[in-house]
MDAnalysis code that builds the backbone (N, CA, C; Angstrom):
import MDAnalysis as mda
import numpy as np

u = mda.Universe.empty(690, n_residues=230, atom_resindex=np.repeat(np.arange(230), 3), trajectory=True)
u.add_TopologyAttr("name", ["N", "CA", "C"] * 230)
u.add_TopologyAttr("resid", np.arange(1, 231))
u.add_TopologyAttr("resname", ["MET", "SER", "ILE", "TRP", "ASN", "LYS", "LEU", "LEU", "THR", "ALA", "MET", "ARG", "GLY", "ALA", "ALA", "ASN", "GLU", "ALA", "GLY", "GLU", "ALA", "ILE", "VAL", "ASP", "ASN", "GLN", "ALA", "LEU", "ARG", "ILE", "LEU", "ASP", "GLN", "GLU", "MET", "ARG", "ASP", "ALA", "LYS", "GLU", "HIS", "LEU", "GLY", "ARG", "ALA", "LYS", "GLU", "SER", "LEU", "THR", "ALA", "VAL", "MET", "ALA", "GLU", "GLU", "MET", "GLY", "VAL", "ARG", "ARG", "LYS", "VAL", "GLU", "GLN", "LEU", "ARG", "LYS", "SER", "ILE", "GLU", "GLU", "HIS", "GLU", "GLY", "TYR", "ALA", "VAL", "SER", "ALA", "MET", "ASN", "LYS", "GLY", "ASP", "GLU", "GLY", "LEU", "ALA", "MET", "GLU", "VAL", "ALA", "GLU", "LYS", "ILE", "ALA", "GLU", "LEU", "GLU", "GLY", "GLU", "LEU", "GLU", "ALA", "GLN", "GLU", "THR", "LEU", "LEU", "LYS", "GLY", "TYR", "THR", "ASP", "ASN", "VAL", "ALA", "GLN", "LEU", "LYS", "ARG", "THR", "ILE", "ALA", "GLU", "THR", "GLU", "ARG", "ASN", "ILE", "ARG", "THR", "MET", "GLU", "ARG", "GLU", "VAL", "SER", "ALA", "VAL", "LYS", "ALA", "THR", "ASP", "ALA", "VAL", "GLN", "LYS", "ALA", "SER", "SER", "ALA", "ALA", "ALA", "ALA", "LYS", "PHE", "SER", "GLY", "SER", "ASN", "SER", "SER", "MET", "ARG", "SER", "ALA", "THR", "ASP", "SER", "LEU", "GLU", "ARG", "ILE", "LYS", "ALA", "LYS", "GLN", "GLN", "LYS", "ARG", "ALA", "ASP", "GLN", "MET", "LYS", "ALA", "ALA", "MET", "GLU", "LEU", "GLN", "ASN", "GLU", "SER", "SER", "GLY", "ALA", "ASP", "LEU", "GLN", "ALA", "LYS", "LEU", "LYS", "ALA", "ALA", "GLY", "VAL", "VAL", "THR", "GLY", "ALA", "SER", "SER", "ALA", "ASN", "SER", "VAL", "LEU", "GLU", "ARG", "LEU", "LYS", "LYS", "GLN", "GLN", "GLY", "SER"])
u.atoms.positions = np.array([
    [45.202, -75.457, -8.609],
    [44.121, -74.559, -8.187],
    [42.810, -75.026, -8.822],
    [41.736, -75.124, -8.018],
    [40.462, -75.593, -8.530],
    [39.804, -74.511, -9.369],
    [38.778, -74.931, -10.106],
    [38.075, -73.991, -10.971],
    [37.414, -72.889, -10.174],
    [36.912, -73.231, -8.956],
    [36.253, -72.225, -8.121],
    [37.243, -71.185, -7.631],
    [38.429, -71.633, -7.251],
    [39.459, -70.673, -6.825],
    [39.846, -69.735, -7.965],
    [39.934, -70.315, -9.166],
    [40.267, -69.488, -10.324],
    [39.181, -68.452, -10.589],
    [37.928, -68.885, -10.451],
    [36.821, -67.957, -10.653],
    [36.833, -66.843, -9.612],
    [37.090, -67.220, -8.345],
    [37.149, -66.207, -7.287],
    [38.286, -65.227, -7.536],
    [39.440, -65.761, -7.967],
    [40.585, -64.884, -8.270],
    [40.248, -63.934, -9.407],
    [39.577, -64.449, -10.433],
    [39.179, -63.616, -11.561],
    [38.206, -62.533, -11.126],
    [37.263, -62.897, -10.243],
    [36.288, -61.920, -9.752],
    [36.963, -60.829, -8.932],
    [37.935, -61.230, -8.097],
    [38.663, -60.219, -7.313],
    [39.431, -59.289, -8.237],
    [40.047, -59.871, -9.276],
    [40.784, -59.043, -10.228],
    [39.871, -58.065, -10.934],
    [38.687, -58.532, -11.338],
    [37.729, -57.647, -12.006],
    [37.260, -56.545, -11.068],
    [37.040, -56.885, -9.795],
    [36.613, -55.881, -8.817],
    [37.696, -54.830, -8.620],
    [38.959, -55.273, -8.531],
    [40.054, -54.319, -8.374],
    [40.164, -53.399, -9.578],
    [40.023, -53.988, -10.782],
    [40.098, -53.173, -11.993],
    [38.965, -52.159, -12.036],
    [37.775, -52.586, -11.626],
    [36.636, -51.668, -11.615],
    [36.864, -50.541, -10.622],
    [37.391, -50.894, -9.435],
    [37.680, -49.865, -8.439],
    [38.726, -48.887, -8.916],
    [39.773, -49.402, -9.548],
    [40.814, -48.528, -10.074],
    [40.268, -47.626, -11.180],
    [39.379, -48.164, -12.001],
    [38.783, -47.361, -13.073],
    [37.975, -46.205, -12.494],
    [37.211, -46.488, -11.421],
    [36.432, -45.430, -10.780],
    [37.354, -44.353, -10.215],
    [38.416, -44.772, -9.526],
    [39.363, -43.818, -8.948],
    [40.037, -42.997, -10.040],
    [40.433, -43.668, -11.139],
    [41.091, -42.958, -12.239],
    [40.166, -41.931, -12.863],
    [38.902, -42.302, -13.026],
    [37.945, -41.371, -13.620],
    [37.713, -40.154, -12.741],
    [37.863, -40.323, -11.442],
    [37.656, -39.225, -10.502],
    [38.973, -38.637, -10.010],
    [40.071, -38.993, -10.665],
    [41.395, -38.605, -10.158],
    [41.545, -37.101, -10.037],
    [41.160, -36.352, -11.068],
    [41.316, -34.897, -11.031],
    [40.445, -34.274, -9.950],
    [39.243, -34.799, -9.791],
    [38.368, -34.277, -8.738],
    [38.968, -34.556, -7.361],
    [39.540, -35.751, -7.205],
    [40.184, -36.099, -5.933],
    [41.375, -35.191, -5.671],
    [42.183, -34.950, -6.715],
    [43.342, -34.060, -6.567],
    [42.914, -32.661, -6.151],
    [41.869, -32.144, -6.781],
    [41.381, -30.804, -6.434],
    [40.940, -30.743, -4.978],
    [40.224, -31.781, -4.526],
    [39.759, -31.797, -3.138],
    [40.942, -31.893, -2.181],
    [41.933, -32.716, -2.516],
    [43.107, -32.843, -1.654],
    [43.879, -31.522, -1.580],
    [43.922, -30.802, -2.686],
    [44.584, -29.501, -2.670],
    [43.823, -28.520, -1.775],
    [42.505, -28.542, -1.860],
    [41.711, -27.662, -0.987],
    [41.931, -28.014, 0.480],
    [41.981, -29.316, 0.778],
    [42.223, -29.740, 2.165],
    [43.598, -29.282, 2.644],
    [44.605, -29.424, 1.780],
    [45.959, -29.015, 2.163],
    [46.020, -27.525, 2.437],
    [45.356, -26.733, 1.601],
    [45.364, -25.280, 1.810],
    [44.620, -24.903, 3.088],
    [43.546, -25.631, 3.379],
    [42.811, -25.362, 4.615],
    [43.681, -25.663, 5.835],
    [44.379, -26.785, 5.801],
    [45.268, -27.133, 6.913],
    [46.402, -26.118, 7.033],
    [46.893, -25.653, 5.892],
    [47.956, -24.647, 5.917],
    [47.457, -23.357, 6.558],
    [46.229, -22.975, 6.237],
    [45.661, -21.773, 6.854],
    [45.549, -21.911, 8.368],
    [45.139, -23.090, 8.833],
    [45.054, -23.321, 10.275],
    [46.435, -23.284, 10.921],
    [47.439, -23.834, 10.210],
    [48.802, -23.817, 10.752],
    [49.306, -22.386, 10.901],
    [48.971, -21.536, 9.939],
    [49.403, -20.135, 10.023],
    [48.714, -19.421, 11.180],
    [47.448, -19.762, 11.414],
    [46.753, -19.179, 12.565],
    [47.423, -19.617, 13.867],
    [47.786, -20.894, 13.944],
    [48.476, -21.399, 15.134],
    [49.819, -20.704, 15.307],
    [50.534, -20.514, 14.209],
    [51.822, -19.828, 14.277],
    [51.651, -18.410, 14.794],
    [50.627, -17.728, 14.332],
    [50.368, -16.361, 14.809],
    [50.113, -16.339, 16.307],
    [49.340, -17.302, 16.785],
    [49.040, -17.357, 18.222],
    [50.304, -17.635, 19.033],
    [51.125, -18.578, 18.581],
    [52.355, -18.916, 19.299],
    [53.323, -17.729, 19.286],
    [53.424, -17.037, 18.156],
    [54.319, -15.873, 18.071],
    [53.858, -14.763, 19.009],
    [52.535, -14.607, 19.156],
    [52.011, -13.603, 20.090],
    [52.398, -13.970, 21.529],
    [52.279, -15.267, 21.865],
    [52.683, -15.716, 23.203],
    [54.181, -15.497, 23.403],
    [54.961, -15.797, 22.375],
    [56.407, -15.603, 22.473],
    [56.748, -14.136, 22.744],
    [56.069, -13.233, 22.050],
    [56.318, -11.803, 22.255],
    [56.018, -11.383, 23.694],
    [54.916, -11.930, 24.236],
    [54.564, -11.592, 25.618],
    [55.611, -12.088, 26.599],
    [56.086, -13.324, 26.425],
    [57.107, -13.879, 27.318],
    [58.418, -13.116, 27.162],
    [58.744, -12.721, 25.931],
    [59.984, -11.973, 25.716],
    [59.949, -10.626, 26.451],
    [58.792, -9.974, 26.390],
    [58.666, -8.708, 27.139],
    [58.817, -8.949, 28.638],
    [58.238, -10.047, 29.125],
    [58.354, -10.365, 30.559],
    [59.812, -10.593, 30.955],
    [60.568, -11.288, 30.082],
    [61.989, -11.536, 30.343],
    [62.752, -10.217, 30.408],
    [62.487, -9.343, 29.466],
    [63.173, -8.041, 29.461],
    [62.843, -7.235, 30.718],
    [61.579, -7.292, 31.120],
    [61.175, -6.576, 32.344],
    [61.885, -7.131, 33.575],
    [61.980, -8.476, 33.640],
    [62.648, -9.101, 34.784],
    [64.129, -8.734, 34.818],
    [64.771, -8.719, 33.685],
    [66.192, -8.358, 33.636],
    [66.403, -6.910, 34.095],
    [65.545, -6.019, 33.661],
    [65.665, -4.624, 34.094],
    [65.405, -4.493, 35.593],
    [64.408, -5.260, 36.069],
    [64.090, -5.193, 37.501],
    [65.250, -5.728, 38.345],
    [65.879, -6.803, 37.883],
    [67.041, -7.352, 38.599],
    [68.169, -6.344, 38.624],
    [68.432, -5.729, 37.480],
    [69.505, -4.722, 37.416],
    [69.199, -3.544, 38.344],
    [67.930, -3.152, 38.385],
    [67.525, -2.037, 39.247],
    [67.704, -2.386, 40.725],
    [67.289, -3.600, 41.119],
    [67.414, -4.004, 42.516],
    [68.865, -4.231, 42.925],
    [69.675, -4.652, 41.969],
    [71.104, -4.769, 42.292],
    [71.682, -3.409, 42.656],
    [71.224, -2.357, 41.980],
    [71.657, -0.995, 42.328],
    [71.190, -0.601, 43.720],
    [69.945, -1.035, 44.044],
    [69.440, -0.730, 45.382],
    [70.291, -1.424, 46.453],
    [70.618, -2.684, 46.196],
    [71.400, -3.442, 47.173],
    [72.772, -2.808, 47.387],
    [73.410, -2.377, 46.323],
    [74.726, -1.736, 46.426],
    [74.615, -0.449, 47.230],
    [73.562, 0.321, 46.969],
    [73.370, 1.581, 47.712],
    [73.175, 1.304, 49.200],
    [72.378, 0.266, 49.540],
    [72.138, -0.066, 50.946],
    [73.430, -0.494, 51.627],
    [74.242, -1.302, 50.914],
    [75.517, -1.714, 51.504],
    [76.448, -0.536, 51.697],
    [76.446, 0.384, 50.735],
    [77.313, 1.563, 50.871],
    [76.921, 2.419, 52.069],
    [75.641, 2.370, 52.399],
    [75.167, 3.133, 53.555],
    [75.289, 2.343, 54.863],
    [75.733, 1.084, 54.735],
    [75.930, 0.263, 55.928],
    [74.660, -0.378, 56.434],
    [73.610, -0.335, 55.621],
    [72.339, -0.929, 56.040],
    [72.293, -2.365, 55.520],
    [72.893, -3.282, 56.282],
    [72.963, -4.682, 55.863],
    [71.591, -5.345, 55.820],
    [70.711, -4.966, 56.728],
    [69.375, -5.563, 56.769],
    [68.604, -5.247, 55.493],
    [68.672, -3.978, 55.084],
    [67.977, -3.588, 53.849],
    [68.622, -4.246, 52.624],
    [69.974, -4.313, 52.693],
    [70.679, -4.944, 51.566],
    [70.276, -6.414, 51.437],
    [70.123, -7.121, 52.585],
    [69.707, -8.518, 52.553],
    [68.289, -8.669, 52.013],
    [67.440, -7.757, 52.407],
    [66.054, -7.804, 51.922],
    [66.003, -7.624, 50.401],
    [66.824, -6.700, 49.919],
    [66.864, -6.470, 48.453],
    [67.464, -7.691, 47.742],
    [68.481, -8.300, 48.392],
    [69.106, -9.481, 47.789],
    [68.108, -10.618, 47.675],
    [67.241, -10.772, 48.679],
    [66.210, -11.811, 48.605],
    [65.250, -11.543, 47.439],
    [64.931, -10.286, 47.245],
    [64.062, -9.917, 46.122],
    [64.745, -10.229, 44.791],
    [66.055, -9.944, 44.759],
    [66.802, -10.234, 43.528],
    [66.795, -11.740, 43.247],
    [66.988, -12.554, 44.272],
    [66.977, -14.002, 44.097],
    [65.618, -14.476, 43.588],
    [64.562, -13.883, 44.125],
    [63.219, -14.225, 43.672],
    [63.033, -13.866, 42.191],
    [63.500, -12.668, 41.824],
    [63.387, -12.232, 40.420],
    [64.206, -13.116, 39.484],
    [65.397, -13.523, 39.954],
    [66.239, -14.382, 39.109],
    [65.602, -15.755, 38.894],
    [64.916, -16.280, 39.923],
    [64.211, -17.551, 39.769],
    [63.087, -17.426, 38.739],
    [62.364, -16.319, 38.838],
    [61.291, -16.075, 37.873],
    [61.858, -15.884, 36.467],
    [63.006, -15.185, 36.377],
    [63.645, -14.962, 35.081],
    [64.066, -16.284, 34.433],
    [64.615, -17.178, 35.228],
    [65.041, -18.479, 34.694],
    [63.860, -19.250, 34.131],
    [62.728, -19.213, 34.879],
    [61.523, -19.925, 34.417],
    [61.002, -19.301, 33.118],
    [61.005, -17.973, 33.042],
    [60.501, -17.300, 31.845],
    [61.429, -17.507, 30.639],
    [62.731, -17.559, 30.890],
    [63.678, -17.806, 29.801],
    [63.509, -19.217, 29.232],
    [63.240, -20.186, 30.134],
    [62.969, -21.552, 29.673],
    [61.697, -21.594, 28.834],
    [60.668, -20.880, 29.308],
    [59.414, -20.813, 28.566],
    [59.612, -20.124, 27.210],
    [60.418, -19.045, 27.222],
    [60.686, -18.319, 25.990],
    [61.412, -19.204, 24.970],
    [62.368, -19.984, 25.439],
    [63.087, -20.875, 24.530],
    [62.134, -21.878, 23.883],
    [61.193, -22.390, 24.691],
    [60.219, -23.333, 24.143],
    [59.368, -22.677, 23.054],
    [58.914, -21.455, 23.319],
    [58.130, -20.738, 22.308],
    [58.969, -20.470, 21.054],
    [60.211, -20.054, 21.241],
    [61.084, -19.747, 20.104],
    [61.320, -20.982, 19.247],
    [61.564, -22.117, 19.900],
    [61.766, -23.367, 19.158],
    [60.495, -23.763, 18.399],
    [59.342, -23.600, 19.053],
    [58.078, -23.945, 18.401],
    [57.814, -23.055, 17.185],
    [58.108, -21.762, 17.343],
    [57.905, -20.833, 16.232],
    [58.795, -21.217, 15.047],
    [60.052, -21.517, 15.334],
    [60.983, -21.894, 14.262],
    [60.514, -23.168, 13.558],
    [60.065, -24.152, 14.339],
    [59.602, -25.407, 13.765],
    [58.343, -25.196, 12.907],
    [57.416, -24.398, 13.423],
    [56.196, -24.120, 12.674],
    [56.497, -23.395, 11.367],
    [57.436, -22.449, 11.422],
    [57.802, -21.719, 10.199],
    [58.398, -22.658, 9.158],
    [59.263, -23.574, 9.607],
    [59.849, -24.537, 8.668],
    [58.772, -25.432, 8.062],
    [57.856, -25.895, 8.909],
    [56.793, -26.778, 8.425],
    [55.889, -26.065, 7.434],
    [55.536, -24.825, 7.760],
    [54.661, -24.054, 6.864],
    [55.355, -23.780, 5.537],
    [56.631, -23.401, 5.588],
    [57.374, -23.134, 4.349],
    [57.455, -24.383, 3.486],
    [57.725, -25.523, 4.109],
    [57.805, -26.782, 3.370],
    [56.449, -27.155, 2.770],
    [55.388, -26.949, 3.551],
    [54.044, -27.243, 3.061],
    [53.680, -26.353, 1.878],
    [54.027, -25.076, 1.965],
    [53.738, -24.158, 0.861],
    [54.485, -24.571, -0.405],
    [55.752, -24.999, -0.252],
    [56.506, -25.471, -1.424],
    [55.838, -26.706, -2.017],
    [55.412, -27.620, -1.148],
    [54.759, -28.833, -1.641],
    [53.451, -28.515, -2.367],
    [52.698, -27.563, -1.820],
    [51.435, -27.185, -2.452],
    [51.685, -26.558, -3.817],
    [52.691, -25.669, -3.899],
    [53.002, -25.053, -5.197],
    [53.428, -26.101, -6.215],
    [54.246, -27.052, -5.764],
    [54.670, -28.130, -6.661],
    [53.478, -28.960, -7.117],
    [52.607, -29.293, -6.177],
    [51.430, -30.088, -6.520],
    [50.510, -29.325, -7.458],
    [50.355, -28.016, -7.248],
    [49.513, -27.216, -8.129],
    [50.050, -27.225, -9.562],
    [51.384, -27.124, -9.687],
    [51.975, -27.188, -11.032],
    [51.710, -28.551, -11.668],
    [51.859, -29.610, -10.868],
    [51.635, -30.953, -11.403],
    [50.169, -31.157, -11.779],
    [49.255, -30.646, -10.938],
    [47.831, -30.771, -11.228],
    [47.494, -30.015, -12.513],
    [48.068, -28.809, -12.677],
    [47.824, -28.029, -13.893],
    [48.323, -28.785, -15.119],
    [49.506, -29.384, -14.994],
    [50.063, -30.149, -16.120],
    [49.182, -31.360, -16.433],
    [48.721, -32.042, -15.376],
    [47.863, -33.219, -15.585],
    [46.549, -32.809, -16.242],
    [45.973, -31.688, -15.801],
    [44.718, -31.222, -16.392],
    [44.915, -30.853, -17.860],
    [46.014, -30.159, -18.146],
    [46.285, -29.782, -19.535],
    [46.464, -31.019, -20.401],
    [47.244, -31.990, -19.896],
    [47.453, -33.224, -20.651],
    [46.144, -33.964, -20.847],
    [45.316, -34.005, -19.805],
    [44.031, -34.702, -19.902],
    [43.129, -34.033, -20.932],
    [43.126, -32.678, -20.945],
    [42.300, -31.956, -21.913],
    [42.770, -32.224, -23.341],
    [44.099, -32.203, -23.528],
    [44.651, -32.454, -24.870],
    [44.322, -33.876, -25.322],
    [44.493, -34.830, -24.417],
    [44.212, -36.221, -24.777],
    [42.733, -36.429, -25.087],
    [41.859, -35.773, -24.326],
    [40.433, -35.902, -24.614],
    [40.102, -35.290, -25.966],
    [40.708, -34.115, -26.253],
    [40.474, -33.483, -27.552],
    [40.998, -34.360, -28.685],
    [42.190, -34.922, -28.492],
    [42.769, -35.797, -29.514],
    [41.919, -37.036, -29.712],
    [41.438, -37.593, -28.610],
    [40.595, -38.781, -28.697],
    [39.292, -38.478, -29.429],
    [38.706, -37.309, -29.115],
    [37.469, -36.925, -29.777],
    [37.698, -36.706, -31.269],
    [38.834, -36.061, -31.596],
    [39.153, -35.831, -33.002],
    [39.390, -37.145, -33.731],
    [40.106, -38.051, -33.067],
    [40.374, -39.348, -33.682],
    [39.081, -40.115, -33.921],
    [38.174, -40.038, -32.950],
    [36.904, -40.732, -33.104],
    [36.057, -40.097, -34.200],
    [36.170, -38.770, -34.335],
    [35.351, -38.060, -35.313],
    [35.874, -38.234, -36.730],
    [37.218, -38.270, -36.858],
    [37.818, -38.271, -38.183],
    [38.314, -39.642, -38.643],
    [37.996, -40.669, -37.906],
    [38.417, -42.011, -38.295],
    [37.186, -42.863, -38.549],
    [37.389, -43.944, -39.297],
    [36.269, -44.835, -39.586],
    [35.614, -44.486, -40.908],
    [34.923, -45.433, -41.468],
    [34.332, -45.251, -42.791],
    [33.160, -44.290, -42.776],
    [32.529, -44.080, -41.631],
    [31.354, -43.217, -41.550],
    [31.661, -41.872, -40.916],
    [32.929, -41.531, -40.741],
    [33.286, -40.295, -40.067],
    [33.020, -39.098, -40.965],
    [32.903, -37.920, -40.348],
    [32.686, -36.690, -41.105],
    [33.868, -36.394, -42.004],
    [35.089, -36.599, -41.495],
    [36.281, -36.342, -42.291],
    [36.331, -37.266, -43.500],
    [36.002, -38.531, -43.290],
    [36.004, -39.484, -44.399],
    [34.975, -39.065, -45.440],
    [33.783, -38.644, -44.993],
    [32.740, -38.219, -45.921],
    [33.176, -36.989, -46.700],
    [33.800, -36.043, -45.995],
    [34.263, -34.833, -46.654],
    [35.351, -35.151, -47.676],
    [36.263, -36.062, -47.319],
    [37.338, -36.455, -48.243],
    [36.778, -37.132, -49.482],
    [35.812, -38.004, -49.268],
    [35.189, -38.679, -50.399],
    [34.490, -37.672, -51.313],
    [33.795, -36.702, -50.719],
    [33.119, -35.685, -51.514],
    [34.118, -34.869, -52.319],
    [35.252, -34.538, -51.690],
    [36.281, -33.776, -52.381],
    [36.824, -34.543, -53.585],
    [37.053, -35.829, -53.396],
    [37.551, -36.650, -54.505],
    [36.534, -36.720, -55.636],
    [35.252, -36.815, -55.288],
    [34.223, -36.849, -56.329],
    [34.177, -35.534, -57.100],
    [34.316, -34.413, -56.376],
    [34.324, -33.104, -57.041],
    [35.509, -32.998, -57.989],
    [36.695, -33.433, -57.535],
    [37.877, -33.400, -58.397],
    [37.671, -34.253, -59.655],
    [37.079, -35.419, -59.487],
    [36.842, -36.305, -60.629],
    [35.894, -35.658, -61.628],
    [34.822, -34.988, -61.125],
    [33.876, -34.318, -62.000],
    [34.544, -33.166, -62.754],
    [35.374, -32.395, -62.025],
    [36.075, -31.289, -62.667],
    [37.019, -31.795, -63.756],
    [37.730, -32.875, -63.482],
    [38.635, -33.439, -64.482],
    [37.862, -33.939, -65.698],
    [36.711, -34.535, -65.451],
    [35.888, -35.039, -66.552],
    [35.410, -33.887, -67.425],
    [34.972, -32.782, -66.783],
    [34.534, -31.624, -67.562],
    [35.692, -31.028, -68.352],
    [36.886, -30.968, -67.750],
    [38.055, -30.441, -68.456],
    [38.394, -31.314, -69.658],
    [38.312, -32.614, -69.507],
    [38.575, -33.522, -70.626],
    [37.547, -33.329, -71.732],
    [36.280, -33.142, -71.338],
    [35.235, -32.937, -72.334],
    [35.452, -31.644, -73.111],
    [35.853, -30.568, -72.402],
    [36.117, -29.297, -73.059],
    [37.302, -29.416, -74.012],
    [38.345, -30.114, -73.597],
    [39.513, -30.300, -74.451],
    [39.152, -31.091, -75.714],
    [38.357, -32.135, -75.526],
    [37.933, -32.942, -76.667],
    [37.090, -32.119, -77.639],
    [36.215, -31.267, -77.092],
    [35.375, -30.416, -77.934],
    [36.219, -29.442, -78.744],
    [37.244, -28.865, -78.117],
    [38.132, -27.939, -78.813],
    [38.877, -28.656, -79.925],
    [39.331, -29.858, -79.676],
    [40.052, -30.624, -80.706],
    [39.149, -30.914, -81.893],
    [37.919, -31.266, -81.620],
    [36.970, -31.523, -82.706],
    [36.693, -30.251, -83.494],
    [36.554, -29.114, -82.792],
    [36.305, -27.849, -83.464],
    [37.453, -27.479, -84.390],
    [38.686, -27.674, -83.906],
    [39.868, -27.355, -84.706],
    [39.954, -28.241, -85.949],
    [39.641, -29.515, -85.773],
    [39.692, -30.443, -86.899],
    [38.658, -30.076, -87.960],
    [37.464, -29.712, -87.508],
    [36.402, -29.396, -88.458],
    [36.650, -28.086, -89.183],
    [37.320, -27.134, -88.567],
    [37.582, -25.833, -89.192],
    [38.893, -25.796, -89.941],
    [39.704, -26.804, -89.894],
    [40.994, -26.835, -90.563],
    [42.092, -26.174, -89.760],
    [41.787, -25.620, -88.603],
    [42.788, -24.946, -87.799],
    [43.847, -25.919, -87.316],
    [43.431, -27.133, -87.066],
    [44.398, -28.111, -86.593],
    [45.409, -28.437, -87.684],
    [44.927, -28.604, -88.938],
    [45.842, -28.877, -90.054],
    [46.778, -27.705, -90.289],
    [46.249, -26.480, -90.200],
    [47.074, -25.295, -90.389],
    [48.184, -25.218, -89.340],
    [47.848, -25.567, -88.069],
    [48.843, -25.543, -87.008],
    [49.938, -26.553, -87.274],
    [49.547, -27.736, -87.818],
    [50.548, -28.767, -88.126],
    [51.469, -28.316, -89.248],
    [50.912, -27.638, -90.295],
    [51.716, -27.142, -91.425],
    [52.706, -26.074, -90.971],
    [52.264, -25.194, -90.086],
    [53.160, -24.176, -89.551],
    [54.277, -24.801, -88.737],
    [53.918, -25.797, -87.930],
    [54.930, -26.454, -87.114],
    [55.966, -27.148, -87.981],
    [55.529, -27.662, -89.177],
    [56.459, -28.350, -90.070],
    [57.246, -27.382, -90.944],
    [56.891, -26.084, -90.944],
    [57.591, -25.090, -91.750],
    [57.110, -25.025, -93.165],
    [56.047, -25.736, -93.437],
    [55.506, -25.731, -94.794],
    [54.785, -24.422, -95.075],
    [54.078, -23.923, -94.087],
    [53.347, -22.661, -94.219],
    [53.941, -21.679, -93.221],
    [54.221, -20.467, -93.735],
    [54.789, -19.463, -92.842],
    [53.682, -18.841, -92.025],
    [54.075, -18.371, -90.881],
    [53.102, -17.764, -89.987],
    [52.919, -16.289, -90.274],
    [52.298, -15.606, -89.399],
    [52.075, -14.176, -89.553],
    [53.392, -13.440, -89.481],
    [53.422, -12.239, -90.069],
    [54.650, -11.446, -90.069],
    [55.041, -11.081, -88.666],
    [56.381, -11.092, -88.451],
    [56.913, -10.646, -87.183],
    [57.518, -9.271, -87.350],
    [57.876, -8.600, -86.275],
    [58.482, -7.286, -86.338],
    [59.788, -7.330, -87.112],
    [60.575, -8.388, -86.923],
    [61.859, -8.503, -87.620],
    [61.656, -8.633, -89.129],
    [60.655, -9.447, -89.508],
    [60.413, -9.631, -90.942],
    [59.934, -8.339, -91.595],
    [59.142, -7.559, -90.855],
    [58.675, -6.275, -91.381],
    [59.833, -5.337, -91.611],
    [60.767, -5.236, -90.656],
    [61.931, -4.358, -90.799],
    [62.800, -4.793, -91.964],
    [62.988, -6.097, -92.151],
    [63.807, -6.589, -93.262],
    [63.186, -6.216, -94.597],
    [61.864, -6.336, -94.691],
    [61.187, -5.989, -95.931],
    [61.326, -4.521, -96.272],
    [61.201, -3.661, -95.220],
    [61.318, -2.203, -95.429],
    [62.721, -1.826, -95.851],
    [63.739, -2.480, -95.267],
    [65.120, -2.196, -95.643],
    [65.367, -2.540, -97.115],
    [64.821, -3.677, -97.570],
    [64.996, -4.099, -98.933],
    [64.321, -3.126, -99.895],
    [63.161, -2.611, -99.498],
    [62.446, -1.660, -100.347],
    [63.238, -0.369, -100.497],
    [63.833, 0.102, -99.393],
    [64.637, 1.333, -99.477],
    [65.882, 1.126, -100.308],
    [66.479, -0.031, -100.195],
    [67.699, -0.309, -100.956],
    [67.450, -0.353, -102.440],
    [66.280, -0.832, -102.806],
    [65.962, -0.918, -104.211],
    [65.551, 0.437, -104.756],
])
């Protein structure tokens, strides 16, 4: 591969990376817009379903009316035959045949509406499930993105030699060092005071048992018992 081909390949790669970066940066906004579009389409589908169901109801009523009319005319035909009026019976039979033809056409139309309604209901239910699933995923992605941004901001703020956290930690260590230095100075001063007043020597003599300390309650009771005994 020539140097120019390599350069062109590198440029295409950089362009793709830049495009992907733009899409990634706008990913949540794109997801929100796609969700709005999906909900809008779902609303239109429900409107269409309502219209088709209304048409289905009208055709169903027409079918019921035709069936009742056929049953009614069949009664008329039977009555005409019972009376021996074959001409009237034939006329009624022709009407019945006409009604049955219309009934067949309406039943076919009704089946088409019923199938369409069932299909639309399945599609709408599936779409609603998909939207709910996507909404949960979008919420999770937004929460994760917010947490990651907060963590990134905290990491940027509390890391590095010039960060606020580093400065605060350094200040805390300096305060601790100053406090320890003052405590050491106070301890040294007390030791010098004890040495100059003889208190330190007295404490050493007491610790060695050479000098007895102040009277205790037990020693007082022992002394009183001895006095009474004598």
